[in-house]
SEBA-67854 format. One record per residue (C-alpha): residue in three letters; x, y, z. Coordinates in pm, whole numbers, plus 50000, padded with zeros to 5 digits. Example, Ala and Ser with C-alpha at 12.3 -4.5 7.8 and 13.67 -1.06 7.14 Angstrom:
residues 2
ala512304955050780 ser513674989450714 
***
This chain:
residues 316
met518172895217570 gly515382874717724 leu513742880718059 glu512822850018263 arg509712847418479 asn508792814918654 gly511172797218418 val509462811418107 val511672831817873 ile510102864917769 asp511662877217446 glu512922913017433 thr510542923117158 phe507262941217101 ala503852936716945 glu503092961716671 ala499482973716654 phe497482996716430 pro494853024116448 met491313011816394 lys487763024616432 ala485443007816681 thr481983007716826 arg480172989517104 ile476602977617071 leu474372962917339 ile472062934717229 thr469222927017471 ala466582900017454 his463832881917644 asn466532861217813 met470302857717802 ala470192827517575 trp468572846917289 ala470792877317341 arg473822854617314 his472432837117004 ala472242871016831 ala475672882116953 val477382849916845 ser475812852716501 ala476662889816464 thr480312883916553 gly480752853816326 phe483292855416040 ala484952885416206 thr488412872816296 ser490582895016075 val490172925415854 ile492402907515602 ala489302890415462 cys486362895515700 gly485822933115674 cys485852937216051 glu487072921416372 ala484482915816642 gly483772896916959 ile481602894117266 glu482942916817539 arg480712905317826 glu477192897617938 ile475142926218085 leu472602922418364 pro469042936218347 asp469792963918597 glu472542978018372 ser470892973818031 pro468983001417848 asp465632983117853 gly465892963518177 arg466482930318003 pro469562907817998 gly471982913317715 val475412910717561 ser477992937617487 val479692934317148 leu482762952917021 met483382957316647 phe486552970716484 ser487472979816127 met490132999815945 ser487773028515858 gly484553043215987 lys482933037415648 glu483713000115645 leu482702996816009 gly479323012615932 lys478802988715642 gln479672958115852 leu477562970116143 glu474442974915932 arg474802940915764 arg475472922116084 val472742938616289 gly470282935716002 gln470952899115933 cys471802886316281 val470062908316540 leu466902920616367 thr466232884616266 cys466752869716614 pro463642865216832 thr462922891917097 thr466112912317049 ala466702949817064 val469922968916996 phe471412999917155 ala474603020417141 gly477093010917409 leu479463040817396 pro478813075917530 arg477713101617276 gly479843131717192 ala483253118317292 pro486113139517148 gly487043127516799 ser484103103816776 asp481773099416479 val478543079816439 ala477393049716239 ala473803041416153 leu472163015016371 gly468373016816338 lys468493046716104 asn468433025415789 leu467142992515930 arg463863010016011 phe462883007815645 phe462302970615694 gly459102982215862 asp457742991815518 gly456233024215642 trp454793010215966 gln457893018916168 ile457643047016422 ser460233065616627 lys460413080816971 val462933105517110 ile463903100317474 asp466413123917639 gly467483136117297 val468123101217157 arg465973086816879 tyr464833050516889 trp463053031716612 arg460263006416664 val459962982516372 pro456992958416361 val458002921816334 met456172889116382 asp456982885616753 gly456132921816833 glu458612950216778 phe462292953416705 val463672983716891 ala466892999416766 gln468693031216866 glu469153053516560 asp472963054016562 thr476023044616763 pro479253063716831 val482403053416643 val485723060016818 lys489423056616748 ala490763023116867 val493762999816855 gly493942966016683 gly496572939216652 gly498112936416995 asn499412901017017 leu501242874217210 leu503022843317077 leu503072814017320 leu505822788817248 ala505212755417416 arg506412719717433 asp503362704917260 thr499762711617157 asp498282704017499 ala500652728517669 ala500162755817409 leu496382753117432 ala496442753417812 ala498582784817819 ala496482802017553 glu493212793217725 ala494502806418058 ala495682838717895 val492392844317710 ala490362837618025 ala492372864118210 met491982889217927 lys488232883817908 arg487882896318264 leu488982931018147 pro486652956417982 asn487092972717641 val488922944017467 val488092913817253 met490172885517112 pro488492880316773 phe489802846116666 pro488042813216752 gly488282808617127 gly490522839417124 val493402819416973 val494942817116625 arg497232789016510 ser497772803116159 gly499852833416248 ser500762853015936 lys503482874915793 val503032902715539 gly503392891315178 ser503892858215004 arg505832841914724 tyr502452841514547 ala501712876014406 asn497972874914473 leu498342869014849 asn498722897815095 ala499622874915386 ser501022840015432 thr502072816015705 asn504502829415964 asp507162803815871 ala509642817016128 phe507412802716403 cys506412769916235 pro508012740216419 ser507812718116109 leu509962742715911 val512952744616147 gly516012737215935 leu514132743715612 val513552781415620 ala516322807215604 his515342821515943 ser513522803416222 glu512642818916558 leu512622783516697 ala516212774516606 gly519022779016858 gly518722785217230 ala518282760917515 ser514552755617458 ala514532755617077 gln514442718117019 ala511742714117283 ile509262737917113 gly506632717516933 cys503702741716910 val503112779316892 met499782796816950 glu499002833716900 ile496482856317071 val495402888416895 ile493872916517101 asp491752946016985 gly490892973417232 leu489243007317260 thr492493023617373 glu496223017017375 ala496053012917753 asp493302986717722 val495372965517483 gly498472968517701 ala496552958318013 ala495122927717837 met498552917117712 arg499982920618062 val497342899418239 gly497492874117956 met501232870217996 glu500922867218372 ala498322839618340 ala500442820518089 ile503622825118293 ala501882809618593 ile501662777018397 gly505422777518345 pro507732750718204 ala506162725018436 gly502992729418231 gly504922730517905 leu505132768017834 leu508722777017742 arg508752811717581 ile506572841917512 ser507192864117211 ala505222888316993 gly504782897216628 asn505872929716470 tyr507002945016142 gly510132961816270 gly508122991516392 lys507663004416038 leu503902999415991 gly502013003016318 pro502443032616556 phe501543013116871 his504422992717014 phe503772970417316 his507152960217459 leu506792927917653 his509412935917916 arg507882969917984 leu504402955318019 leu505732931818286 gly507522960518462 ala510972945318416 ala513832962618597 gly515242990918390 asp512122993818174 ala509243017818207 pro506103000218338 
***
């Protein structure tokens, strides 16, 4: 049974999410422009663990008075399915995208010693680029490496905490046309970005190629989510867009995927995202909100849309 808010139907369903490992790094630079250049490069090709190895995004900009070295910077969150793969991705991305970027330094952005946390190398291995000229300094029990480079020194904290996290929270926005779907998705992503501890790893935070597990082709692990493809209504055995008062009016579906440091972080982002999209309403072309899941059989984190919105009879 659907819930209706501001004329938008909210499906009685849930998003199914998975355990991941995550870290936060802080990239600082001579000015915000160069910090952002490094962060954008380091989080490139990081939309999905299906093929990218990790999922990553820019969390927020940090001001000089809150950064480790008193310079402007950018906070980046990275997620992967294991601590080992996360460490591999982190070293490659920092080595190729941050070390190489003019004036940057990199620091851990999570507190040390959190229960259940591990560590991944940050400057510990990258220091060898200094070819023996690198030096280290321990400040308040934390080791930092200074690596000589052509613009001066690259400073990197030795390691960064790795914590348990949640990946794959999602919303499906069903709209009248492309303009309406994009407007709703952009509003939802903008609202989510105001919250800490989450990133939306796809381009602009939005994915149009939502996927299902498996394929008719044996070598593919995932394939198009045909149940939500408007062009396949009447052709596939089951379409989520067939039937119902708004079915024939749905011409475009956009998905937002959310990764967060905790289950509560993902739930909060989904809630504010839905609220922002709902505010657009049918007048702006948004007709329904749904979510993707696997019947609850694969991921232990279930984000029920009605509960997130505090619907009557549901737990908030």
